C-alpha positions in Angstrom: -20.0 -9.4 4.1 -17.5 -9.7 7.0 -14.6 -7.7 8.3 -11.5 -9.9 8.2 -8.7 -10.0 10.7 -5.5 -8.2 9.4 -2.2 -10.1 10.0 0.6 -8.2 11.7 4.3 -8.1 10.9 5.8 -11.3 12.2 3.0 -13.6 10.9 4.4 -16.0 8.3 1.6 -15.4 5.9 3.0 -11.9 5.2 6.3 -13.4 4.0 5.0 -16.0 1.6 4.8 -15.5 -2.2 1.1 -15.6 -3.0 -0.3 -18.0 -5.6 -2.0 -16.8 -8.8 -5.7 -16.9 -9.0 -7.1 -19.4 -11.6 -9.3 -17.2 -13.8 -11.9 -20.0 -13.8 -12.7 -19.4 -10.1 -13.2 -15.6 -10.4 -16.9 -15.9 -11.1 -17.6 -18.4 -8.3 -19.7 -17.3 -5.3 -16.8 -18.2 -2.9 -14.4 -15.9 -4.7 -16.9 -13.1 -5.0 -17.7 -13.4 -1.3 -14.0 -13.1 -0.5 -13.9 -9.9 -2.7 -16.9 -8.5 -0.7 -15.1 -9.3 2.6 -11.9 -7.7 1.4 -13.8 -4.5 0.5 -15.6 -4.5 3.8 -12.3 -4.8 5.6 -10.7 -2.0 3.6 -13.6 0.3 4.4 -13.5 -0.7 8.1 -9.8 0.1 8.5 -9.9 3.2 6.2 -6.8 2.1 4.2 -5.7 3.2 0.7 -5.3 -0.5 -0.2 -5.3 -4.1 1.1 -3.8 -7.3 -0.3 -5.2 -10.8 0.2 -2.2 -12.0 2.2 -2.9 -9.3 4.8 -6.2 -11.1 5.6 -4.6 -14.5 5.8 -5.3 -15.6 2.2 -2.2 -16.2 0.1 -3.6 -15.4 -3.4 -2.6 -12.7 -5.8 -5.5 -10.2 -5.2 -5.1 -6.5 -4.4 -7.7 -3.9 -3.6 -6.6 -0.3 -4.0 -7.9 3.2 -4.1 -6.0 4.9 -6.9 -8.3 8.0 -6.9 -11.2 9.3 -4.8 -13.3 9.4 -8.0 -12.9 5.8 -9.0 -12.9 4.4 -5.4 -11.7 0.9 -4.5 -10.6 -1.3 -7.4 -9.7 -5.0 -7.6 -6.4 -6.2 -9.2 -6.2 -9.9 -9.7 -2.9 -11.4 -10.7 -1.4 -7.9 -11.1 1.9 -7.3 -12.9 3.6 -4.0 -12.3 6.4 -2.6 -14.5 8.2 0.7 -13.9 8.2 3.1 -16.9 10.6 5.7 -15.6 13.9 6.0 -13.7 12.5 8.9 -11.7 12.0 8.1 -8.0 9.4 9.4 -5.6 9.9 9.3 -1.8 6.8 8.9 0.3 6.3 8.2 4.0 4.4 4.9 4.0 2.4 3.1 6.6 0.7 -0.3 6.6 -2.3 -1.9 8.2 0.0 -4.9 8.9 2.7 -2.7 10.5 0.6 -0.8 12.9 1.8 2.5 14.2 4.9 3.0 12.1 5.9 5.3 9.2 9.0 5.4 7.1 10.4 7.0 4.0 10.4 4.7 0.9 11.8 5.4 -2.5 9.9 3.9 -5.4 9.6 4.4 -9.2 7.4 7.5 -9.8 5.5 5.9 -12.7 4.4 2.3 -13.5 2.2 0.3 -15.7 -0.1 -2.2 -14.0 -1.9 -5.0 -15.8 -4.4 -7.3 -14.0 -7.8 -8.8 -14.2 -10.8 -7.0 -12.7 -13.2 -8.6 -10.2 -15.3 -9.8 -13.1 -12.3 -11.3 -14.9 -12.0 -8.5 -17.5 -8.3 -7.5 -18.3 -7.3 -4.0 -17.5 -4.1 -1.9 -17.7 -3.3 1.5 -16.3 -0.4 3.9 -16.4 0.0 5.3 -12.9 2.0 8.3 -11.7 2.9 9.7 -8.3 0.9 8.5 -5.3 -1.3 6.0 -7.2 1.9 4.4 -8.5 3.2 4.1 -4.9 -0.1 2.5 -3.7 -0.1 -0.2 -6.4 3.6 -1.0 -5.7 3.1 -1.2 -2.0 0.1 -3.5 -2.3 1.6 -5.8 -4.9 4.8 -6.1 -2.8 2.5 -7.9 -0.3 1.9 -10.6 -2.9 5.7 -11.3 -2.9 6.1 -11.3 0.8 7.6 -7.8 1.0 6.7 -5.1 3.5 7.4 -1.4 3.2 9.9 -1.7 6.1 12.0 -3.9 3.9 12.4 -1.0 1.4 12.6 1.9 3.7 15.5 4.1 4.8 15.7 2.7 8.4 16.8 6.1 9.7 13.3 7.5 8.8 11.3 4.9 10.8 9.0 6.7 13.2 6.1 5.8 15.5 2.9 7.5 14.4 2.7 9.8 17.4 6.3 11.0 16.8 5.6 11.3 13.1 2.6 13.5 13.8 4.6 15.5 16.3 7.8 16.1 14.3 6.9 15.3 10.7 9.1 13.3 8.3 12.8 13.1 9.2 15.1 14.8 6.7 18.8 14.0 6.1 21.4 16.1 4.1 23.8 14.7 1.5 26.4 13.6 4.2 23.7 11.7 6.1 23.3 14.2 8.9 19.8 14.8 10.4 18.4 18.2 9.3 16.9 19.4 12.6 13.4 20.7 12.5 12.9 24.1 14.2 9.4 23.5 15.5 7.0 20.6 16.1 4.6 20.1 13.3 1.3 21.8 13.8 -1.9 19.7 13.6 -3.1 21.7 10.6 0.1 20.7 8.7 -0.6 17.0 9.0 -1.4 15.2 5.7 -4.9 14.1 5.2 -6.0 10.9 3.4 -6.5 11.6 -0.3 -3.9 14.4 -0.8 -0.7 14.0 -2.6 1.6 14.9 0.2 4.8 12.9 0.7 3.4 11.6 4.0 0.4 9.7 2.5 -0.3 6.4 4.1 -0.8 3.2 2.2 -1.8 -0.2 3.6 
């Protein structure tokens, strides 16, 4: 296995629409080696997910951690459909947009259908943070980054995000001033369901 180089925002590969994977190639040693490398890269960078275009391979493959219990799962040729009009706002980050966070509104529940790494069809209903993760990762397959969907007023460098927390705005668009800097003990940790969870 190998750790692959992660493309950064500005690289054209991140703006291309990825091509579907031919189910006939899923069982080949070359494709399975790519899956191994994608997994190794996700572990190395400690992300919640990783899409093939992020490692310079424009095919419709996503690796995502939807729960700590199940661990990383492959989604080949995924299709995501919202199943609610409810919206969840989370502060997202991305391995391809290093050092930035921003608030993004997404449907709070979706259905995802895909092929697994062995070619077996699967479908999940996802709610909350797992729904956010799969939407963020499948966006990469269509050349979309979280900064395209964010409220630009919420964009923050990671150091400032850790220092002040998420920026909040009232109904007239005015900044709600924080009274204190965020304490280190208040910072979200990977795996919790806080609105500041990072995805990749």
